[in-house]
Wavefront OBJ file of the C-alpha trace (Angstrom):
o trace
v 0.039 0.016 0.005
v 2.986 2.333 0.493
v 3.934 1.851 -3.046
v 0.480 2.786 -4.308
v 0.561 5.971 -2.102
v 3.974 6.860 -3.485
v 2.734 6.281 -7.051
v -0.389 8.388 -6.366
v 1.794 11.180 -5.012
v 4.081 11.045 -7.952
v 1.098 11.076 -10.405
v -0.295 14.004 -8.594
v 2.710 16.169 -9.659
v 2.502 15.002 -13.319
v -0.510 17.085 -14.315
v 0.200 20.543 -12.840
v 4.013 20.509 -13.389
v 4.189 19.934 -17.197
v 0.939 21.825 -17.972
v 2.571 25.067 -18.840
v 4.785 23.469 -21.374
v 1.991 21.280 -22.771
v -0.315 24.286 -22.873
v 2.198 26.134 -25.070
v 2.559 23.238 -27.294
v -1.257 22.797 -27.695
v -1.823 26.473 -28.042
v -3.697 26.842 -24.704
v -3.317 29.811 -22.423
v -0.830 29.134 -19.578
v -3.356 30.151 -16.941
v -4.985 26.847 -17.571
v -2.512 25.454 -15.019
v -4.638 26.939 -12.227
v -7.833 25.465 -13.657
v -6.213 21.889 -13.834
v -4.933 22.219 -10.243
v -8.425 23.308 -9.054
v -10.054 20.482 -10.869
v -7.488 18.031 -9.420
v -8.015 19.054 -5.891
v -11.741 19.371 -6.187
v -12.102 15.848 -7.505
v -9.768 14.611 -4.734
v -11.905 16.355 -2.076
v -15.140 14.969 -3.452
v -13.803 11.460 -3.458
v -12.413 11.794 0.051
v -15.921 12.477 1.249
v -17.145 9.125 0.205
v -13.903 7.154 0.508
v -14.726 5.584 3.769
v -17.900 3.890 2.463
v -16.053 2.955 -0.774
v -13.335 1.174 1.307
v -15.804 -0.560 3.528
v -17.753 -1.776 0.570
v -14.960 -2.877 -1.746
v -12.009 -3.360 0.608
v -8.651 -1.633 0.677
v -6.926 -3.692 -1.899
v -9.655 -3.310 -4.480
v -9.755 0.442 -3.765
v -6.031 0.727 -4.293
v -6.274 -1.217 -7.473
v -8.900 1.121 -8.872
v -6.894 4.145 -7.792
v -3.829 2.919 -9.658
v -6.050 2.229 -12.662
v -7.408 5.781 -12.537
v -3.961 7.214 -12.261
v -2.886 5.197 -15.343
v -5.867 6.347 -17.255
v -5.056 9.958 -16.242
v -1.561 9.667 -17.574
v -2.948 8.469 -20.867
v -5.126 11.543 -21.198
v -2.078 13.760 -21.047
v -0.995 12.565 -24.516
v -4.241 13.772 -26.241
v -3.587 17.246 -27.606
v -6.401 19.329 -26.360
v -7.465 21.167 -23.267
v -10.412 18.853 -22.453
v -7.994 15.860 -22.173
v -5.792 17.837 -19.717
v -8.914 18.687 -17.633
v -9.951 15.031 -17.774
v -6.500 13.979 -16.736
v -6.594 16.271 -13.673
v -10.014 14.888 -12.844
v -8.882 11.312 -12.915
v -5.649 12.092 -10.936
v -7.620 13.899 -8.331
v -10.168 11.057 -8.026
v -7.474 8.504 -7.842
v -5.535 10.378 -5.244
v -8.554 10.953 -3.030
l 1 2 3 4 5 6 7 8 9 10 11 12 13 14 15 16 17 18 19 20 21 22 23 24 25 26 27 28 29 30 31 32 33 34 35 36 37 38 39 40 41 42 43 44 45 46 47 48 49 50 51 52 53 54 55 56 57 58 59 60 61 62 63 64 65 66 67 68 69 70 71 72 73 74 75 76 77 78 79 80 81 82 83 84 85 86 87 88 89 90 91 92 93 94 95 96 97 98
């Protein structure tokens, strides 16, 4: 479980950190970094509100597996060249981290 927490924390930095460079490449305004960070932490907060019931229903191992899958899916969204995919990536990273 420590490894999944470390992987989640590392994934948490992969969306906001390269977003200015990605935004420049895709022709998006660099202020989009703040929007992505807001989406990321809003999704994390919303998932944290229900995480207790999710863990009690599905168990800790299954919940960790779904979180790692969500992080993997988020990293795949980064490669799609538009602003919606960056927003979806932030959403999935936040949900997986929460």
